[in-house]
C-alpha positions in Angstrom: 64.9 86.7 -19.3 66.2 83.6 -18.1 64.1 80.4 -18.7 65.6 77.7 -16.6 63.0 75.2 -17.1 62.9 75.3 -21.2 66.7 75.4 -20.9 66.8 72.1 -19.0 64.5 70.9 -21.7 66.6 71.9 -24.4 69.9 70.5 -22.8 68.1 67.0 -22.4 67.6 67.1 -25.8 70.8 68.1 -26.5 72.4 64.7 -25.5 71.8 61.4 -27.9 70.5 59.1 -25.5 69.2 56.6 -28.7 68.5 53.0 -27.2 71.8 51.7 -25.6 73.1 55.1 -25.2 71.7 56.4 -22.1 74.4 56.9 -20.0 75.8 60.6 -20.9 72.0 61.7 -20.2 71.7 59.9 -16.9 75.0 61.5 -15.6 74.2 64.8 -17.0 70.3 64.3 -14.9 72.3 62.9 -12.0 75.2 65.8 -11.9 72.0 68.6 -12.0 70.1 66.4 -9.1 73.0 66.8 -6.7 73.8 70.4 -7.6 70.2 71.6 -6.4 70.6 69.4 -3.3 68.5 66.5 -3.9 69.5 63.9 -0.6 69.9 60.8 -2.3 71.6 60.8 -6.1 72.5 57.2 -7.8 73.6 55.8 -11.0 72.2 52.2 -11.4 73.7 50.2 -14.1 70.6 48.4 -15.5 72.2 46.5 -18.1 76.1 46.5 -18.6 76.9 50.0 -20.1 73.5 51.6 -19.7 72.8 53.5 -16.6 69.8 54.8 -15.0 69.2 57.7 -12.4 67.1 57.7 -9.3 66.7 60.7 -7.4 65.2 60.9 -3.8 63.9 64.5 -2.0 63.2 63.5 1.5 60.4 65.4 2.9 60.1 66.6 6.3 57.8 63.7 7.8 54.6 62.2 8.0 53.6 62.4 4.2 53.3 60.0 1.3 56.2 59.5 -1.2 55.6 60.2 -5.1 57.6 58.8 -7.7 57.8 60.3 -11.1 59.2 58.0 -13.5 60.5 58.4 -17.1 62.3 56.6 -19.7 65.8 58.4 -21.1 66.0 55.7 -24.4 65.0 57.2 -27.5 64.3 55.3 -30.7 66.7 55.4 -33.5 66.8 58.5 -35.5 64.4 58.6 -39.0 66.3 59.9 -41.7 63.8 61.9 -42.9 64.5 64.8 -40.3 64.4 68.1 -41.9 66.6 69.4 -39.3 69.1 68.6 -36.4 67.5 66.0 -34.4 69.9 66.6 -31.4 70.2 70.5 -32.1 66.7 71.5 -30.5 64.6 74.5 -31.4 61.6 76.2 -30.4 59.6 77.4 -33.2 55.9 78.7 -33.3 55.4 77.6 -29.9 56.6 73.7 -30.6 59.9 72.1 -28.9 61.6 70.4 -31.8 64.2 67.7 -30.9 64.7 63.6 -31.2 62.7 61.9 -28.5 60.6 64.6 -27.1 57.5 63.3 -27.4 58.7 59.9 -26.6 59.4 61.0 -23.4 61.9 63.7 -23.0 59.7 66.3 -22.3 57.9 64.4 -19.5 61.3 63.2 -17.9 62.3 66.6 -17.9 59.3 67.9 -16.6 59.6 65.7 -13.5 63.5 66.4 -13.2 62.3 70.3 -13.1 59.6 69.6 -10.1 62.8 68.5 -8.2 64.4 71.1 -9.2 61.7 73.8 -8.3 61.3 72.0 -5.0 64.8 71.6 -4.0 65.6 75.4 -4.5 62.5 76.8 -3.0 63.8 75.9 0.7 60.1 74.3 1.5 59.7 70.6 1.7 56.7 68.5 1.2 56.1 66.1 4.1 56.8 63.1 2.0 59.8 62.1 0.0 59.6 63.1 -3.8 61.4 60.1 -5.9 62.7 60.7 -9.6 63.6 58.2 -12.0 65.2 58.6 -15.1 65.2 55.0 -16.4 67.3 53.1 -19.1 66.2 50.0 -21.0 62.6 50.8 -21.3 62.2 49.5 -24.6 63.5 46.1 -22.9 60.3 45.8 -20.8 61.2 48.1 -17.9 64.6 46.6 -17.4 65.8 50.3 -15.8 62.6 51.2 -13.7 63.0 47.1 -12.0 66.6 48.2 -11.6 66.1 51.3 -9.8 63.4 50.0 -7.8 65.6 47.0 -6.5 68.3 50.2 -5.5 65.4 51.3 -3.4 64.0 54.0 -5.6 60.6 53.3 -4.3 57.2 55.0 -3.2 53.7 55.4 -2.3 52.4 56.4 -5.9 53.9 56.8 -9.1 53.5 58.8 -12.2 54.6 58.1 -15.7 54.9 60.3 -18.3 54.8 58.6 -21.2 52.6 60.6 -24.3 49.2 61.0 -23.8 48.9 64.7 -24.5 48.3 65.5 -20.9 45.2 63.0 -20.4 45.3 60.8 -17.5 45.9 57.2 -18.6 44.8 54.4 -16.1 44.9 51.5 -18.8 46.9 50.3 -21.4 47.3 47.2 -23.7 49.7 44.6 -22.9 51.3 42.1 -25.8 52.9 39.3 -26.7 55.8 39.3 -28.8 56.2 35.7 -30.5 59.0 33.8 -32.7 57.6 31.0 -34.6 59.9 28.7 -36.5 59.2 26.5 -38.8 61.7 23.4 -39.5 62.4 21.5 -42.9 65.1 20.0 -44.5 67.6 21.2 -46.6 68.5 20.1 -50.3 69.8 21.1 -53.6 66.9 23.1 -56.2 67.7 19.8 -58.2 66.8 17.5 -56.0 64.3 19.5 -54.1 61.8 16.7 -53.7 64.5 15.2 -51.3 64.1 18.5 -49.1 61.3 20.0 -46.9 60.5 23.8 -47.8 60.4 26.0 -44.5 59.1 29.1 -46.1 56.4 27.0 -47.8 55.2 25.5 -44.0 55.5 28.8 -42.6 52.8 30.2 -45.2 49.6 28.6 -43.7 50.8 29.8 -40.4 50.9 33.1 -41.4 47.1 33.0 -42.5 46.3 31.1 -39.6 47.6 34.0 -37.6 45.8 36.7 -39.7 42.7 34.3 -39.1 43.3 33.9 -35.1 43.8 37.9 -34.8 40.1 38.3 -35.4 39.1 34.8 -33.3 40.7 35.5 -30.2 38.4 35.7 -27.2 38.2 39.1 -25.6 36.0 42.0 -23.4 35.8 44.8 -25.2 37.2 48.1 -23.2 35.2 51.0 -23.7 38.6 53.5 -23.4 40.2 51.0 -25.8 38.3 50.5 -28.7 38.5 47.7 -31.1 40.2 44.0 -30.3 43.6 42.8 -30.4 46.0 44.0 -33.1 48.9 41.8 -35.1 51.3 43.1 -37.0 54.1 40.5 -38.5 57.1 42.4 -37.9 60.3 40.3 -39.6 60.3 37.1 -41.4 63.7 35.0 -42.4 64.6 31.9 -44.0 67.1 30.2 -46.2 70.5 30.9 -47.0 71.0 30.9 -50.6 68.3 31.1 -54.0 69.4 27.1 -54.9 69.3 25.5 -51.4 65.6 24.6 -50.1 65.4 26.5 -46.9 65.3 24.0 -43.5 64.4 27.3 -41.0 62.1 30.0 -41.4 61.7 32.2 -38.5 58.7 34.8 -38.4 58.5 37.4 -35.0 54.8 39.3 -34.2 53.7 41.9 -32.0 49.9 40.8 -30.9 48.5 43.8 -28.7 46.1 42.7 -26.2 43.3 44.1 -24.3 43.2 43.9 -20.4 41.0 40.8 -20.6 43.8 38.7 -22.5 46.6 37.2 -20.8 49.7 37.1 -23.1 50.9 33.1 -22.1 47.2 32.4 -22.8 47.6 33.5 -26.2 50.7 31.7 -26.9 48.7 28.8 -26.4 46.1 29.4 -28.7 48.8 30.4 -31.3 50.3 26.9 -30.5 46.7 25.1 -30.7 46.4 27.2 -34.2 49.2 25.6 -35.7 48.3 21.9 -33.9 45.5 22.1 -35.8 47.6 23.1 -39.4 49.6 19.9 -38.2 46.8 17.5 -38.2 45.8 18.6 -41.9 49.4 18.9 -43.2 51.7 16.5 -41.2 55.1 18.3 -42.7 54.5 21.3 -40.4 57.0 21.4 -37.7 56.9 24.6 -35.8 57.8 25.8 -32.1 56.2 29.0 -30.6 58.2 31.5 -28.0 58.1 34.1 -26.7 60.6 36.3 -28.3 63.9 37.7 -25.8 63.1 40.8 -26.3 59.4 39.9 -24.7 60.7 37.7 -21.4 63.4 40.6 -20.7 60.3 42.5 -19.4 56.8 40.5 -20.1 54.4 43.3 -21.7 51.2 42.9 -19.5 48.4 44.8 -19.7 47.4 47.5 -17.0 44.4 48.9 -15.4 43.8 50.9 -12.1 40.5 52.1 -10.9 39.8 55.8 -11.3 38.5 56.0 -8.1 41.9 54.9 -6.5 43.3 57.7 -4.4 46.7 57.9 -6.9 44.0 58.5 -9.5 42.1 60.9 -7.7 45.2 63.1 -7.2 46.2 63.2 -10.6 42.9 64.2 -11.7 42.9 66.9 -8.7 46.3 67.9 -10.0 45.4 68.5 -13.6 42.0 70.7 -12.0 44.5 73.0 -9.9 46.9 73.4 -13.1 44.0 75.0 -14.6 42.8 72.3 -17.4 40.2 69.6 -17.9 40.8 66.1 -16.4 40.4 63.9 -19.5 41.0 60.3 -19.0 41.8 58.1 -22.2 43.1 54.5 -22.6 46.4 53.9 -23.7 47.3 51.8 -26.7 50.9 50.9 -26.0 52.6 49.1 -23.0 53.8 51.3 -20.2 56.3 51.1 -17.0 53.2 51.4 -14.4 53.4 47.0 -14.8 56.6 47.1 -13.4 55.6 49.5 -10.7 52.3 47.5 -9.8 54.4 44.5 -9.5 56.5 46.4 -6.5 53.2 47.6 -5.4 53.1 51.0 -6.4 49.8 52.2 -7.9 50.6 54.2 -10.4 48.7 56.5 -13.8 50.2 58.0 -16.6 50.2 61.7 -17.7 52.7 63.1 -20.0 53.0 65.5 -23.4 53.2 64.8 -26.5 50.8 63.3 -29.4 50.7 60.4 -32.4 52.6 59.3 -33.5 55.3 59.8 -30.4 58.3 58.8 -32.4 58.9 60.7 -35.7 60.8 62.9 -38.1 61.0 66.3 -36.8 59.3 65.3 -33.5 57.9 68.1 -31.1 55.9 68.9 -28.5 54.0 72.2 -27.6 55.9 74.2 -25.3 52.7 75.1 -23.7 52.0 71.4 -22.8 55.6 71.1 -21.6 54.9 73.8 -19.1 51.5 72.6 -17.9 52.8 68.8 -17.5 55.6 70.5 -15.0 52.6 72.4 -13.3 50.6 69.4 -12.8 53.4 67.0 -11.5 54.0 69.9 -9.4 50.3 70.0 -7.9 50.5 66.2 -7.6 53.8 66.4 -5.7 51.5 69.0 -3.3 48.4 67.2 -3.1 49.6 63.7 -2.6 52.9 64.2 -0.3 51.3 67.1 2.3 
């Protein structure tokens, strides 16, 4: 028996859209949208060679518009896969494929909803807008490019993996680059140099102390305080040269009560205190280019907001129990909010989201299609 919604998922999973290679998938989705009679379809080059796709199914008039947002880019595939990551299969009620949880299942579900409505012959009062975005990992660059191209709406649903629970709050992040400066010399005359790796050492210890000392307001849906990960450290050129540079990058995950710009100042103050005790320390603190491409601000919307209420009603109509759960990572709800579009998140997939032999339950995929469809009916009519 034909199963076009599953076939659509298997096809999107078969297309390699690893970070930076989204164009083929964007073109596939654009072609499908056009073939179903979606009114406005456009490929937008969000960054050079990296395309997003927008589609607008025009309503009959008088209703609010709803935007369904999902990213096309996926993380690099782990070498630990035991099957073909781009040869998707269904086994024991699970669909396996690279990026299915983060987040091709939800993005394809949004596509499937536009297909359902376009081919049904009956349109809602308000417009239904699809955003398949590239450059999500650059901080919502693809979403912003589609918004600038006119693919906006009165409300939005993102589909990051939350096991089909409703997310109205998520953490932000500060991606920082700290560089220490020394003076190069040969090992045989190291007293003439200044080792930048050694002056980085107290800063690393200071960052670990700061993780537990940053002020914040606890949030009931985001347990714990800020989380620090020291991700990279690079210094020196050769074993026999005193290094004149050392660079560390880190990721600090923040609560809604925290501001990334304030956190940067706190780090600078911590380093200033260290320098007062050891004048050899010379260091700069910057946001990474990756963070600056789309600042990872925290997000929160009231559960009593119209879009949140509509999402909960849609989940109930689809036969599930609405559950609200905070999101530990960053989403494109931030750039949507910056364009004045209230948003919530609902999507299939469970932690750790990107892993070898990644899967989503087939039932959860079918459920999210129904939830999105019900949300369109509730919001747009």
